[in-house]
C-alpha positions in Angstrom: 155.5 10.8 -43.9 157.5 8.6 -41.5 160.6 8.9 -43.7 160.3 12.7 -43.6 160.0 12.7 -39.8 162.9 10.3 -39.6 165.1 12.5 -41.7 164.1 15.6 -39.7 165.2 13.9 -36.4 168.4 12.6 -38.0 169.2 16.2 -39.3 168.6 17.6 -35.8 170.9 15.0 -34.3 173.5 15.9 -36.9 173.3 19.6 -36.0 173.9 18.6 -32.3 176.9 16.5 -33.3 178.4 19.3 -35.4 177.8 21.8 -32.6 179.9 19.6 -30.3 182.8 19.3 -32.8 183.0 22.7 -34.6 184.0 25.7 -32.5 181.8 28.8 -33.2 178.8 26.6 -34.1 176.2 25.9 -31.4 172.8 24.6 -30.7 171.4 25.2 -27.2 168.8 22.4 -27.0 167.4 19.5 -29.0 164.3 21.6 -29.5 166.4 24.3 -31.1 168.1 21.7 -33.2 164.7 20.4 -34.4 163.6 24.0 -35.3 166.9 24.7 -37.0 166.7 21.5 -39.0 163.2 22.3 -40.1 164.1 25.9 -41.2 167.3 24.7 -42.8 165.3 22.2 -44.8 162.8 24.9 -45.9 165.7 27.3 -46.8 167.4 24.5 -48.8 164.1 23.8 -50.6 163.0 27.4 -51.3 166.0 29.7 -51.2 169.0 27.5 -52.2 167.9 26.8 -55.8 167.8 30.6 -56.5 171.4 31.0 -55.1 172.5 27.9 -57.0 171.2 29.3 -60.3 172.7 32.8 -59.6 176.1 31.3 -58.8 176.1 28.6 -61.5 179.1 30.0 -63.4 181.2 30.0 -60.2 180.0 26.6 -59.3 181.0 25.2 -62.7 184.4 26.9 -62.5 185.1 25.4 -59.1 183.8 21.9 -60.2 180.9 22.1 -57.8 182.9 23.0 -54.7 181.2 26.4 -54.5 178.1 24.5 -53.5 179.7 24.1 -50.0 179.8 28.0 -49.8 176.1 28.1 -50.7 175.4 25.5 -48.0 177.4 27.5 -45.5 175.4 30.6 -46.4 172.2 28.7 -45.9 173.4 27.6 -42.4 174.3 31.2 -41.6 171.0 32.5 -42.8 169.1 30.0 -40.6 171.2 31.0 -37.6 169.9 34.6 -38.1 166.4 33.3 -37.9 166.4 30.6 -35.3 167.1 31.5 -31.7 169.4 29.1 -29.9 171.2 28.3 -33.1 174.5 30.2 -33.4 177.1 30.4 -36.1 179.9 32.8 -35.3 181.3 33.4 -38.8 182.0 31.9 -42.2 184.6 29.3 -41.3 182.3 27.6 -38.7 179.5 27.7 -41.2 181.7 26.1 -43.9 183.0 23.5 -41.5 179.4 22.7 -40.5 178.3 22.4 -44.1 181.1 20.0 -44.8 180.3 17.9 -41.7 176.6 17.9 -42.4 177.3 16.8 -46.0 179.4 13.9 -44.7 176.8 12.9 -42.1 174.1 13.1 -44.7 176.1 11.0 -47.1 176.7 8.3 -44.4 173.0 8.2 -43.3 171.8 8.0 -46.9 174.2 5.1 -47.5 173.0 3.3 -44.3 169.4 3.8 -45.2 170.0 2.5 -48.7 171.8 -0.5 -47.3 169.0 -1.3 -44.9 166.4 -1.2 -47.7 168.4 -3.7 -49.8 168.7 -6.2 -46.9 
């Protein structure tokens, strides 16, 4: 349970970092970032698998790069649901998806390294 809360907070902080770097992508408050991270996690758990299966041929043809487009769509979808979380188009959503992937990759690596020490 503590790990889930930790990841939730890390994801909210990542959204705030991305909002400060990517133009057209914004989060008003930390509370909005927490809500957006929660809804994004739920969307990724419930809706993303369906989109992944429906777009599997394209994902295979692009060697998995289309997954970033799916992630961008999930971010845009969440922005339509959560107030205070704004995505002003596809390019900011795609850049945010790339940055969130990189941040997630780094935090997962750091967590794994701390568990081995």
